[in-house]
C-alpha positions in Angstrom: -12.6 -98.4 56.7 -14.2 -100.1 59.8 -12.0 -97.8 62.2 -13.2 -94.7 60.4 -16.7 -95.3 61.0 -16.4 -95.4 64.7 -15.8 -91.5 64.8 -17.5 -90.8 61.7 -20.5 -89.0 63.7 -18.3 -86.9 65.2 -16.3 -86.1 62.4 -19.4 -85.2 60.3 -20.3 -82.5 63.1 -16.7 -81.0 62.9 -16.6 -80.8 59.2 -20.5 -80.2 58.6 -19.7 -77.7 55.9 -17.3 -79.8 53.8 -18.7 -81.3 50.7 -17.8 -84.7 52.0 -18.3 -83.9 55.7 -14.8 -84.9 56.5 -15.3 -88.4 55.8 -11.6 -89.5 55.1 -10.4 -87.5 58.0 -12.7 -89.7 60.3 -9.9 -92.4 59.9 -7.3 -90.2 61.1 -9.5 -88.9 64.1 -10.3 -92.7 65.2 -6.6 -93.2 65.3 -5.8 -90.0 67.0 -8.2 -90.6 70.0 -7.9 -94.3 70.2 -4.2 -94.7 70.0 -3.6 -91.8 72.3 -5.8 -93.1 75.0 -4.6 -96.5 74.8 -0.8 -95.0 75.1 -1.8 -92.7 78.1 -3.4 -95.8 79.8 -0.2 -97.8 79.3 2.0 -94.8 80.3 0.4 -94.2 83.5 0.5 -98.1 84.3 -3.4 -98.4 84.4 -3.8 -100.7 81.6 -1.1 -102.7 79.7 -0.5 -102.3 76.0 -2.7 -105.4 75.2 -5.0 -106.2 72.3 -8.0 -106.3 74.8 -7.2 -102.6 76.1 -7.3 -101.4 72.3 -10.6 -102.9 71.8 -11.8 -101.5 75.0 -10.9 -97.8 73.9 -12.4 -98.5 70.5 -15.7 -99.5 72.2 -15.9 -96.5 74.4 -15.2 -94.3 71.5 -18.1 -96.0 69.5 -20.4 -95.5 72.5 -19.3 -91.7 72.7 -20.0 -91.3 68.9 -23.3 -93.1 69.1 -24.6 -90.7 71.9 -24.0 -87.7 69.5 -26.2 -89.1 66.8 -29.5 -87.2 66.4 -32.9 -88.2 64.6 -32.7 -87.8 60.9 -34.6 -85.1 59.0 -36.5 -86.5 56.1 -35.1 -83.8 54.1 -31.7 -84.8 54.6 -32.3 -88.1 52.6 -31.2 -86.5 49.3 -28.3 -85.2 50.8 -27.4 -88.5 52.4 -27.5 -90.1 48.9 -25.2 -87.6 47.5 -22.8 -87.9 50.3 -22.8 -91.4 50.2 -21.8 -91.4 46.5 -19.0 -89.0 47.4 -17.8 -91.1 50.3 -17.8 -94.1 48.1 -15.5 -92.2 45.5 -13.2 -91.0 48.1 -12.9 -94.6 49.7 -12.0 -95.9 46.3 -9.2 -93.4 46.0 -8.0 -94.5 49.4 -8.0 -98.1 48.7 -6.8 -97.9 45.1 -3.5 -95.7 46.3 -3.2 -98.3 49.3 -3.2 -101.1 46.8 -0.9 -99.3 44.4 1.8 -98.6 47.1 1.6 -101.9 48.5 2.1 -103.5 45.1 5.1 -101.3 44.4 6.5 -102.0 48.1 6.3 -105.8 47.2 9.1 -105.4 44.6 11.4 -104.4 47.4 10.1 -104.9 50.8 13.4 -105.5 52.6 13.7 -103.6 56.0 17.2 -102.9 55.4 19.2 -99.8 54.5 19.2 -96.2 55.5 17.3 -96.0 59.1 15.0 -99.0 58.7 16.6 -100.9 61.2 16.0 -98.2 63.8 12.3 -97.8 62.7 11.5 -101.5 62.7 13.4 -102.1 66.0 11.3 -99.3 67.8 8.2 -100.9 66.5 9.2 -104.4 67.5 10.3 -103.1 71.1 7.0 -101.3 71.5 5.2 -104.5 70.5 7.2 -106.2 73.4 6.3 -103.3 75.8 3.6 -103.8 78.6 3.8 -100.2 79.7 5.5 -97.2 78.3 7.9 -95.6 77.8 9.2 -98.5 75.7 12.7 -99.9 76.2 15.5 -98.7 73.9 16.6 -101.8 72.0 20.1 -100.2 71.5 20.8 -99.1 75.2 19.7 -101.7 77.5 18.3 -100.3 80.8 17.0 -97.2 79.2 13.9 -96.2 77.3 13.5 -94.8 73.9 14.9 -91.1 74.0 13.2 -90.2 70.3 9.8 -89.1 69.4 8.3 -92.4 68.8 4.6 -92.0 68.8 4.5 -92.8 64.9 6.3 -96.0 65.6 3.8 -96.6 68.3 0.7 -96.2 65.9 2.2 -98.9 63.7 2.9 -101.1 66.7 -1.0 -100.2 67.7 -2.3 -101.4 64.3 0.0 -104.5 64.3 -1.3 -105.5 67.7 -4.9 -104.9 66.6 -4.7 -106.8 63.3 -2.4 -109.5 64.6 -0.3 -109.4 61.6 3.5 -110.1 61.6 5.4 -106.7 62.1 7.5 -107.5 59.1 4.5 -107.2 56.8 2.9 -104.4 58.8 6.0 -102.2 58.5 5.2 -102.1 54.6 1.6 -102.0 55.0 2.0 -98.9 57.3 4.3 -97.4 54.4 1.4 -97.9 51.9 -1.4 -96.7 54.4 0.7 -93.4 54.9 0.9 -93.1 51.1 -2.9 -93.6 50.9 -3.5 -91.2 53.5 -1.2 -88.5 51.9 -2.9 -88.8 48.7 -6.6 -89.1 49.7 -6.5 -86.5 52.4 -4.9 -84.0 50.3 -7.5 -84.6 47.6 -10.2 -83.9 50.2 -8.4 -80.9 51.8 -7.6 -79.1 48.4 -11.1 -80.4 47.0 -13.0 -78.4 49.8 -10.9 -75.4 49.4 -11.9 -75.3 45.9 -15.8 -76.4 46.9 -15.8 -73.2 49.0 -14.6 -70.9 46.4 -17.3 -72.5 43.9 -20.1 -71.8 46.5 -19.4 -68.3 45.6 -19.3 -68.8 41.9 -22.0 -71.4 41.5 -25.0 -70.7 43.9 -26.7 -74.2 42.9 -23.4 -76.0 44.0 -24.5 -77.2 47.3 -25.1 -80.9 47.6 -28.3 -80.6 49.4 -29.9 -79.4 46.1 -29.8 -81.1 42.7 -26.4 -82.8 42.5 -24.6 -81.6 39.4 -21.3 -83.4 38.7 -20.2 -81.0 36.1 -19.8 -78.5 38.7 -17.5 -80.9 40.6 -15.1 -81.1 37.7 -13.0 -78.4 39.2 -12.7 -80.1 42.7 -11.8 -83.3 41.2 -9.2 -81.7 39.0 -7.8 -79.3 41.8 -7.9 -82.2 44.5 -6.0 -84.6 42.3 -3.4 -82.2 41.2 -2.7 -81.5 44.9 -3.0 -85.0 45.7 -0.3 -86.1 43.0 2.1 -83.2 43.9 2.1 -84.0 47.8 2.3 -87.9 47.3 4.5 -88.1 44.1 6.1 -84.9 43.0 9.5 -83.5 43.7 11.1 -80.0 43.2 12.6 -78.8 39.6 15.9 -80.4 40.2 14.9 -83.7 38.4 13.6 -81.7 35.1 16.2 -79.2 35.4 19.3 -81.6 35.5 17.8 -84.0 33.2 17.4 -81.2 30.5 21.1 -80.3 31.2 22.5 -83.9 30.9 20.1 -85.3 28.2 19.7 -82.2 26.0 22.7 -80.2 26.6 24.8 -83.1 27.3 26.6 -81.5 30.1 27.4 -83.7 33.0 25.9 -83.5 36.6 28.3 -82.5 39.2 29.9 -86.0 39.7 30.3 -86.4 35.8 27.2 -88.5 35.3 25.0 -88.5 32.3 22.1 -90.4 34.0 19.8 -88.9 36.7 20.0 -90.5 40.2 16.8 -90.0 42.3 18.2 -89.1 45.7 20.0 -86.0 44.1 16.9 -84.2 44.4 17.2 -84.2 48.2 20.8 -83.7 48.3 21.4 -80.4 46.1 22.6 -77.5 48.3 26.2 -78.3 49.4 26.6 -81.3 47.4 26.8 -79.8 43.7 29.3 -78.0 44.0 30.6 -79.8 47.2 31.0 -77.2 49.9 30.9 -77.0 53.8 27.0 -76.6 53.8 25.4 -79.7 53.1 21.6 -79.6 53.4 18.8 -82.1 53.3 15.5 -81.1 51.5 13.3 -84.2 51.4 9.6 -84.4 50.4 6.9 -87.0 51.0 7.4 -88.7 47.7 11.2 -89.5 48.5 10.1 -90.8 51.8 7.5 -93.3 50.3 10.0 -94.5 47.9 12.8 -95.3 50.4 10.3 -96.3 53.0 11.9 -95.4 56.3 9.1 -95.2 58.9 10.3 -92.1 60.3 8.3 -89.4 62.4 7.9 -86.8 59.6 6.3 -89.5 57.5 4.1 -90.8 60.2 2.9 -87.4 61.2 1.4 -86.6 57.6 -2.0 -87.8 58.2 -2.3 -85.5 61.5 -0.6 -82.4 59.6 -3.2 -82.5 56.8 -6.1 -83.1 59.4 -4.7 -80.0 61.4 -4.7 -78.1 58.1 -8.3 -79.2 57.4 -9.4 -78.2 60.9 -7.7 -74.7 60.7 -9.8 -74.0 57.7 -12.9 -74.9 59.5 -11.8 -72.7 62.3 -11.2 -69.9 59.9 -14.5 -70.3 58.5 -16.3 -70.3 62.1 -14.2 -67.1 62.7 -15.5 -65.5 59.5 -19.2 -66.6 60.1 -19.0 -65.9 64.0 -21.2 -63.2 65.9 -20.4 -63.6 69.5 -17.1 -64.7 68.3 -14.8 -65.7 71.2 -17.3 -67.7 73.5 -18.9 -69.2 70.4 -15.5 -70.6 69.2 -14.6 -71.9 72.8 -18.0 -73.7 73.3 -18.8 -74.5 69.8 -15.7 -75.0 67.9 -13.9 -78.5 68.2 -10.8 -76.6 69.7 -9.9 -79.6 71.9 -9.1 -81.7 68.6 -6.4 -79.0 67.9 -4.8 -79.7 71.3 -4.9 -83.4 70.7 -3.4 -83.0 67.1 -0.6 -80.7 68.5 0.2 -83.0 71.4 0.4 -85.9 69.0 2.6 -84.0 66.6 4.9 -83.3 69.6 5.3 -87.0 70.4 5.5 -88.0 66.5 7.7 -85.3 65.1 8.4 -82.7 67.6 9.5 -80.0 64.7 5.9 -79.9 63.5 4.7 -78.6 66.9 5.9 -75.0 66.5 5.3 -75.1 62.8 1.6 -75.7 63.2 1.3 -73.5 65.9 2.5 -70.8 63.6 -0.1 -71.7 61.0 -2.6 -71.6 64.0 -1.5 -68.3 64.8 -1.8 -66.8 61.4 -5.1 -68.3 61.0 -6.5 -67.0 64.3 -4.9 -63.4 63.4 -6.2 -63.0 60.3 -9.6 -64.5 61.2 -10.1 -62.1 64.0 -8.6 -59.2 61.9 -11.7 -59.8 59.6 -14.0 -58.8 62.6 -12.1 -56.1 64.6 -9.4 -54.7 62.0 -6.8 -52.5 63.6 -8.2 -53.1 67.1 -6.7 -54.5 70.3 -9.3 -57.2 70.3 -7.6 -58.8 67.2 -4.4 -59.5 69.2 -6.3 -60.2 72.6 -8.7 -62.9 71.3 -6.1 -64.3 69.2 -3.8 -64.9 71.9 -6.8 -66.1 74.2 -7.8 -68.6 71.9 -4.5 -69.8 71.0 -3.7 -70.4 74.7 -6.6 -72.0 75.2 -5.6 -74.4 72.6 -2.0 -74.5 73.6 -2.4 -75.4 77.3 -4.2 -78.7 76.9 -1.7 -79.7 74.2 1.0 -79.4 76.7 -0.9 -81.5 79.2 -1.5 -84.2 76.8 2.2 -84.5 75.8 3.5 -84.1 79.4 3.6 -87.7 80.3 5.9 -88.1 77.3 8.1 -85.2 78.1 8.7 -86.3 81.7 10.7 -89.4 80.2 12.4 -87.6 77.4 15.8 -85.8 77.6 16.0 -83.0 74.9 18.4 -83.8 72.0 18.6 -79.8 70.8 21.6 -78.2 72.0 20.3 -74.4 71.2 20.2 -72.2 68.2 23.0 -70.4 66.2 23.4 -68.3 63.3 24.0 -70.3 60.0 27.6 -70.1 58.4 26.7 -70.2 54.9 23.3 -69.7 52.8 21.8 -71.0 49.8 22.3 -69.2 46.4 19.5 -67.7 44.6 19.5 -70.2 41.8 19.5 -73.3 44.3 16.4 -71.7 45.8 14.7 -71.2 42.5 15.3 -74.8 41.6 13.9 -76.1 44.9 11.0 -73.5 45.3 10.7 -71.8 42.1 7.6 -73.8 40.9 5.4 -73.2 43.9 6.6 -69.6 44.3 5.2 -69.2 40.6 1.9 -70.5 41.3 1.6 -68.2 44.4 3.0 -65.0 42.3 0.2 -65.8 39.7 -2.4 -65.9 42.4 -1.2 -62.6 43.8 -1.2 -61.0 40.7 -4.6 -62.2 39.7 -6.2 -61.3 42.8 -4.4 -57.8 43.2 -4.0 -56.9 39.8 -1.4 -55.7 37.4 -1.0 -52.1 38.6 0.3 -52.2 41.9 2.8 -49.3 42.3 5.8 -50.8 44.3 7.0 -47.2 45.1 3.5 -46.5 46.9 2.9 -49.7 48.7 4.6 -48.6 51.8 2.9 -45.0 52.0 0.9 -45.1 55.0 -2.4 -44.6 53.4 -1.7 -47.1 50.6 -0.5 -49.8 52.8 -3.5 -49.3 55.0 -5.8 -49.7 52.2 -3.9 -52.9 50.9 -4.1 -54.5 54.2 -7.9 -53.7 54.4 -8.5 -55.0 50.8 -6.7 -58.3 51.8 -8.4 -58.7 55.0 -12.1 -57.8 53.7 -12.0 -54.9 56.3 -13.3 -51.4 55.5 -10.8 -48.9 56.8 -11.6 -45.3 56.0 -9.0 -43.1 54.6 -9.0 -39.3 54.6 -8.5 -38.7 50.9 -11.6 -40.8 49.7 -11.1 -39.8 46.0 -7.6 -41.3 45.8 -7.8 -44.4 43.1 -7.6 -47.6 44.8 -4.0 -49.3 44.9 -5.4 -52.7 44.0 -7.0 -53.4 40.7 -9.1 -56.5 39.9 -9.6 -57.1 43.5 -11.6 -60.4 44.1 -10.5 -62.0 47.5 -12.4 -64.9 49.2 -11.7 -66.6 52.6 -10.3 -69.5 50.7 -7.9 -67.1 49.0 -6.6 -65.8 52.3 -6.2 -69.4 53.7 -4.2 -70.4 50.9 -2.2 -67.3 51.1 -1.3 -68.3 54.6 -0.2 -71.4 53.8 2.1 -70.0 51.1 3.4 -67.2 53.7 4.4 -69.8 56.4 5.7 -72.1 53.9 8.2 -69.3 52.6 8.9 -68.3 56.3 10.0 -71.9 56.9 12.5 -71.7 53.8 13.9 -68.3 55.0 14.5 -69.5 58.8 17.3 -71.9 58.3 19.0 -69.1 55.9 19.2 -67.2 59.1 19.4 -69.7 62.3 19.6 -73.4 62.7 19.1 -75.7 65.7 22.1 -77.3 66.9 22.6 -80.9 67.4 25.6 -83.2 67.0 25.9 -82.6 63.4 27.9 -79.5 63.7 30.4 -79.8 61.0 29.4 -80.1 57.2 25.6 -80.8 58.3 25.2 -78.0 60.7 21.9 -76.9 59.3 20.9 -79.9 57.4 18.4 -81.3 59.8 16.6 -77.7 60.3 16.5 -77.2 56.5 14.9 -80.9 56.2 12.4 -80.8 58.9 11.2 -77.2 58.2 11.1 -77.2 54.3 9.2 -80.7 54.3 6.2 -79.1 55.7 6.8 -76.2 53.2 6.6 -78.8 50.5 3.3 -80.2 51.9 1.7 -76.9 52.5 2.8 -75.5 48.9 1.5 -78.7 47.2 -2.1 -78.3 49.1 -2.3 -74.7 47.7 -1.2 -75.5 44.0 -4.2 -77.3 43.2 -6.4 -74.8 44.5 -4.4 -71.7 42.7 -4.7 -73.7 39.4 -8.6 -74.1 39.8 -8.9 -70.7 41.2 -7.0 -68.6 38.4 -7.9 -70.6 35.3 -11.5 -70.8 36.2 -11.6 -67.1 36.8 -9.9 -65.8 33.8 -11.7 -65.2 30.4 -10.6 -67.5 27.2 -7.9 -65.8 25.5 -4.0 -65.4 25.2 -3.3 -64.9 28.8 -5.4 -67.9 30.0 -3.8 -70.2 27.5 -0.4 -69.0 28.2 -0.8 -69.5 32.0 -2.6 -72.9 31.1 0.6 -73.8 29.2 2.9 -72.6 32.1 1.0 -74.5 34.9 0.8 -77.6 32.8 4.6 -77.3 31.9 5.6 -77.0 35.5 3.3 -79.7 36.7 5.0 -82.0 34.2 8.4 -80.8 35.6 7.5 -81.6 39.3 5.7 -84.8 38.4 8.4 -86.4 36.4 10.3 -87.7 39.4 8.5 -90.9 40.1 9.6 -92.2 36.6 13.2 -92.0 37.9 12.6 -92.8 41.7 10.4 -95.7 41.5 12.6 -97.4 38.8 15.6 -96.6 40.7 14.7 -98.0 43.8 12.2 -100.8 42.7 13.5 -101.9 39.4 11.3 -102.2 36.2 8.3 -103.6 38.2 8.4 -106.8 36.1 5.8 -109.5 37.6 8.5 -112.2 38.1 10.7 -109.8 40.3 7.7 -109.3 42.8 8.6 -110.5 46.4 5.7 -109.6 48.7 5.3 -107.7 51.7 7.5 -109.5 54.2 10.2 -107.4 55.1 12.7 -110.0 56.5 13.3 -111.9 53.3 16.9 -110.1 53.3 17.7 -112.2 56.4 16.6 -115.2 55.0 18.6 -114.5 52.0 21.9 -112.9 53.5 21.9 -114.2 57.1 20.1 -117.5 57.2 21.3 -118.5 60.6 20.8 -115.1 62.0 17.3 -115.5 60.6 16.7 -118.9 62.3 17.8 -117.2 65.8 15.6 -114.4 65.3 12.6 -116.8 64.8 13.6 -118.8 67.7 13.6 -115.9 70.0 10.4 -114.4 68.8 8.6 -117.7 69.3 10.4 -118.7 72.7 11.2 -115.6 74.4 8.3 -113.5 76.3 8.6 -110.1 77.9 11.8 -107.9 76.9 14.8 -109.4 78.7 18.2 -108.1 77.6 20.4 -109.8 75.1 24.0 -109.2 73.6 25.1 -108.9 70.2 28.1 -107.1 68.4 28.1 -103.3 68.4 28.2 -101.9 65.0 28.2 -98.4 63.3 25.1 -96.5 62.1 23.3 -97.6 58.8 25.1 -101.2 59.0 23.3 -104.6 59.3 24.8 -104.8 62.9 22.2 -105.0 65.8 20.1 -107.4 63.6 18.9 -109.4 66.3 17.8 -106.8 68.7 16.3 -104.9 65.6 14.2 -108.0 64.5 13.0 -109.1 68.0 12.6 -105.8 70.2 15.0 -107.3 72.7 17.3 -104.7 73.9 21.1 -105.0 73.7 23.9 -103.3 75.6 24.8 -101.0 72.8 23.5 -100.4 69.2 24.2 -97.9 66.3 26.8 -95.7 67.6 26.0 -92.3 66.0 22.2 -92.8 66.5 22.7 -93.3 70.4 25.3 -90.4 70.4 22.6 -88.3 69.0 19.8 -89.6 71.4 21.9 -89.4 74.3 23.5 -86.0 73.9 27.2 -87.3 74.3 29.3 -89.9 72.9 30.7 -90.9 76.5 28.2 -93.6 77.5 27.6 -95.0 74.0 31.5 -95.2 73.6 31.9 -96.7 77.1 29.4 -99.4 76.3 31.0 -100.5 73.0 34.3 -101.1 74.8 32.4 -103.2 77.4 30.8 -105.2 74.9 34.2 -105.9 73.2 35.6 -106.9 76.7 32.6 -109.5 77.2 33.3 -111.2 73.9 37.4 -111.0 73.8 38.5 -110.7 77.4 39.8 -113.8 79.1 38.7 -112.6 82.7 35.6 -114.5 83.5 34.9 -112.4 86.6 35.1 -109.2 84.9 32.7 -110.7 82.0 30.2 -111.9 84.5 30.3 -108.3 86.2 29.5 -106.7 83.1 26.9 -109.2 82.0 25.2 -108.8 85.5 25.6 -104.9 85.2 23.1 -104.9 82.2 21.1 -107.9 83.2 22.0 -109.9 79.9 19.8 -113.0 79.8 20.6 -114.3 76.3 24.3 -114.2 74.6 24.4 -114.2 70.8 27.5 -115.7 69.1 27.2 -115.7 65.3 29.2 -114.8 62.2 29.0 -111.0 62.8 30.3 -111.3 66.4 33.3 -113.3 65.0 33.9 -110.6 62.3 33.6 -107.6 64.7 35.6 -109.3 67.5 38.5 -111.4 66.0 39.9 -112.3 69.3 36.2 -113.7 70.5 37.0 -116.2 73.6 34.6 -119.0 72.5 35.6 -121.2 75.1 34.8 -118.5 77.9 31.5 -117.8 76.3 30.4 -121.4 76.2 31.0 -121.7 79.8 28.9 -118.6 80.7 25.5 -120.3 80.2 23.3 -122.9 78.5 23.3 -123.1 74.8 19.5 -123.2 74.0 19.6 -122.7 70.2 22.1 -123.5 67.5 22.2 -123.2 63.6 25.5 -123.9 61.9 27.9 -121.3 63.5 25.4 -119.1 65.2 24.4 -120.2 68.8 22.3 -118.4 71.7 23.2 -119.0 75.2 20.8 -118.6 78.1 22.5 -117.1 81.2 21.6 -117.8 84.6 
């Protein structure tokens, strides 16, 4: 809460028209600017990544924000009181969800399994870094070749609070959950608010505050917040019905539902050569891998909120382009895009697309079928784009692209599979279209020139004259608002992102059965977020506009049924990962408990290294495959080893040649009888500490203990685990 207050004055100016004046987004904007400038100073070797640097940047941010304050108008007193109530309510939402997910994480806090070793290792490496880019813990001598800014933000907050990183890892997951829930509530709530401004003239909070009018905001905001944070697709409901009611087994013969199946459907059931990944935020929070696509959620939601404010400014503008350049916060778009690029590069082109549609449809409202629509959209887009490139350039200069090009897909999803994954949001979108454009659209006439122009003109609120003025309108029941257009843009972009991996995919090392898996995953993850943001609006918009009767009741039942189907997921996922949540099984938030339990000697080694080794010297431990418990020392200390998880380094380095070579060299060091060759390899990688433990003995059965003992001084020992300091 304290960090958010620093940039609250600027945030209130940016979101001046929002009913909450963007209160929750001030937390993200504070993180946005403070973390970036600390990172930039450390990347340019101007100031180190120390706590003092963080406090200095925060102080400068506070000074800049205080300078933007203006004298208060006495008439603002009533509005300020109302705004305070709203902010307290939203803060309670944030804190409640933060505490809730912290509590749930406490039943299974272990930083073990899936890719948690990678995420935690990156955080610990960044914490040990004085300047950036940070060292790759699993490729000694090289920097991290991955979009690591989300991990850096976790390290930023860890250093600021001085809490153990094994605790802040889990706190960060809970914080991201709280951001996901609360920011969605604010964004969707404000979309509904602007719709209600047209419906209720007395809704503005600077007049008599009528809480009854805000029931729609609260309802729609909470629906979208629940969907983004906790829901899934229709897979859990459909297959539970099939297994439990129809008594037909899942494809693996099971009659009980296993929650990861909702993210591994196409290519898995039945098993074909086209395995895809279609995850969503709820699954991410359950398994708690601190990946870039999760860390980027607060920035994504802030970008969408800013896009809506820009859409409003374009709608209201007169001297349009210059007013937007000098009076709109276009530089914040650039900062958000730059940080998206460094946090999860896939989001950069996705939200450039969103911005492009917002600019195009916004300017079309003013200029219609005019060259100015294209030129001014492009110009403002370029003005936003160029600074974003400059902002991420220091990161990109030290980054080798992982992508190997683009190719056409070999297989396609089946229609029923797409309906199970995306049928629910498409149904909500379809009902909005039917409500807005009526029931009498003649499909065969849509593509006639005069009808198509009329349809577009109605959609964009632009009057385009037709020669035949007596012609009956194509669209019945027309009632389109700017919020409708914005939500339709979200649904349109989301659908495009689903279609793209049915045509092309981005090539990486996963060229066999998973050739388009990463493309489907990274694109449709954002589809899920944007769809969910829009559903709460659609539900409120349509139901509040229809008269009471059979059609409204039927739609209400349909919406309720679909929401139940989408929100049934946590009942399986939470229990599946965290158990029954019985109080006696609560473990707390310390994520290294599994090391204490499974590898007590290695844990004592980690504690000794963290307490006694400063800086970031290189160590040596056994090389293991990805998704195993190997590289446990480098992961937990942030001290680089020669070679880490093989498939991951293969992906990050673009070839298996160097990781494979390093794997062999590590085996030579542990098993070779040639002491001169061993010393040469140790010197090559500047190894300071040599680890000999149970995992090393398991991995290298011919481990030459006598030779290793002679290489340096034993500085730590716990049973069969020893650390040797090399000269």
